[in-house]
Residue, then its C-alpha position, 0 to 999 in steps of 0.5 A: m486702358h485695360y490689361t487682361n493678358t495673364e500669360r507668364k511674364t518673365i524678365q530674362t537676363a544674361s551676363l558673359s565674360i569673354e576673352v578676345e584677341d582683338f577687342q575692337s573687332r570682337s565688340d563690333s561683332v557683338i553689336a552686329i549680332g544684337e542688331r541682326y536680331n532686331g536688338f539695340i545697344s543700351d549701354s557701352h563702356t570701354y577702357v585701356t589697362d596700364t599694359g595697353r590692353k582694351r577692356g569693356v562692357i556692352t549691354i544689348r537689348v534683344p527680343t525675348n524670343t531671340f535671347l538664347v540664339v543671341i547668346e549662342e552667337i555671342e559665345r563664338v566671338g572669343t573664349v567664354k570665361s564665365k556665363d550667367t543667365s537668369g529669369k525673373d517671374v514678374t507675373e504676380e506683380y504684373i497682375d497686381l499692377t493691372a488690377r490696381l490700374n483697373n480700379f483707379e480707372r473705374q474710380e476716375r469714371r465715377l468721379l467724372d460722372i459726379l463732376d457732371m452732377a456737381n452744383t456748387t463750386t466747393d463740390v467741383l473743387e473737391v471732385e477735381r482734387e480727387l480726380w487729380r490724385v486718382r489720375g496721378e495713381i493711374e499715370w504711375l501704375t501705367g508707367q510701372i506696367n509699361y516698364l515691366e512689359n518692356r523688360v519682359e519683351l526685351a531681354t538684357v545681355s551684358v557682355s564683358l570683353y577683355e584682351p589677355e594681359p601680357i605674360t611677363h617672366s621676372w624669374g622671381i627677382r621681383d618677389a625676392l627683392r620685395s621679400a628682402f625689403v620686407g625683411f630689412v624693414s622688419v629688422i630695422r623695426g626690431l632694432i628700434i624696439l630693442t633700442g627703446y627697451a635697452l636704452p634705459l638700462v644702458i643709462l643706468v649702467c653708465i650712471a652706476w659706472l660714473v658713481k663707482s669710478k668717479v664719486m666713490p674714490g673721492l669720498r674715500k679720500e675725504r674720509k682719510 
């Protein structure tokens, strides 16, 4: 297996966040767009918020040559709130993997020739052990190259769809109550701290009063 194609290899990805009025119909539209351009759904996740609004993320893979037109059509399903596209050049990584694969394939052919000439069991076992290692490298490199080719040939578009949350008017009552509660807690906390500081002083004052009003008059009577 030889890879001689050295044209630029770019992995294209896009991420969109779109507000929609009807999640189900718009998600169906996104799926239909991907399928219309020979793409497929690679991942999908949907959930419902506490207010009953639907949200979800749909990830589609489409041929690279349809990447831009797919994005343009998806943008029409609702109000685009954010959009991010990127392209990662993996040409050098691809060339490096291809060169390493070719080297290991040459090693494999040489080892097969040596194996044909091996005369002893020991020699055969040593060559087969090296063949095992080389073929493992070939399988790994082939897998990496196939992975890159797949990512290059099929762009990835991740679409986040969400229904707008209902607008509620509390006229500031909720915030006012929250602020009042926080203030109340702060006052109670301050009183507790103040009591902790003042309590020893109150005890000392009470002791002094008892000594002055009870003990001292008794001492004076004894002296008389």
